[in-house]
N, C-alpha and C positions, 0 to 999 in steps of 0.2 A: 506492500501498498505506498503508496506515497506522499506526501503532502504538501500541500497546494505551496507553490515561490512565493517569496518573499524578498525586500529588496533589504536583508539584518543588516548592511554595512552604512545608506544611505544617510542611517543618523545616530553610527557609531559613533563618543565622544576621541575618534584617534581619527587621521586621516590614512585612508586607504587609497591606492595607486597602484592599477595593475599595468602589464603589459605582455605582449606578446614575445613570440621568439623570436623574432626580429625586433625589438625595443620600442616598439609604436605601445605608444598611450593608447587602452580598448576602455579602460574606467577611471573614473574618478567617484568618490563619497560630495557628501556635501562640504565637510572637512579638510578634505584634500584641494577641492577649489579654492577656499578660502584660502590656506594657506599656500596656496599659488597663486595666486590672484592678480599679483605683480606680472607676472611673468606670462598671466593671460586665463588662468583657473581653466574651466571647461574648456575651452577652445586651445587647451593640450592634446585633447583625446584626438587622435588620427596623427599625433607628434611623434617625432624620435625622442625617446631620453637621451640616446649620443647628442644631441644641440642643447642640452641640457644639464651638459655634466664637462666639466674637466678631463682632459685625456686619461688623466688614474686611472680616474670616475671609470670610464667607457671600457678600457681595459676591463675591469676589475668587473665590470654587467657585462661583458664579453665573455667570461671567464665564467659567470654564475650561466649563466644561461647555455654553453657550452656543455655543459662539465655538470649543472645541478646546485654545484656548491650554496650557501648562505653565509652572509655577512648579519654580521649585530652589532651597535655601538649608539654609546649616549655623545647627547649635545648639548649644547646651549645654546640658544639664539633668541634673543630679544627680552633677555632678561628669563626666561625659561627652558626647564628643562625636559629632556625629551630621549624616549629610549628608540633607534629605529630599527626594525625587524626587513630584512630583505632575503627573500625565499621564494624557490621554483615554486609553480604550478605543473601538474601534468594533464596530461588526455592521454590515456593509454599508456600510460609509464612512460612519456616520454615529455621530455622539460616543453611548457608550453606560450612559457613564460615567466616571469618574477612579479611576485605582489610585492610592494612597501608598505609595514604599515608603523605610526609614528606617533606612540602615543607619550602625552605629556605624565612627567612623574612628579615627587614633589622635593626639593631642593635636598629635604629628607626622607630617608623610606624604611621602613622596617626590611627587616630579611632576617627569615624561619628556616632553619637548617634541621629537615624533615629526615636527618640521616641521622641526629641525634634522636633519644629517649628522653 
């Protein structure tokens, strides 16, 4: 039994940007369109990620698309900290593109070690 489709990401309070295997942006949620408004916002859909990044980042994007690797890091921009997750998405077991999820995080954050009791 299939559940009805819904756009779970549109109002998610994190920026979600999706590209295809050629690095073409195919989807952006409302938060991503707002984050990248100065660069074109939703008009970036259909554009290449490679035109938005410097050479070093483009090399990393190409590598992730070719091999399916992930990239995770934190940034601070305009006084706000974020954790960035860049991960491949798959279709039939083959890398079909990348998803970038940018989540705002507080300056101080709890950490729980689930390996200890």
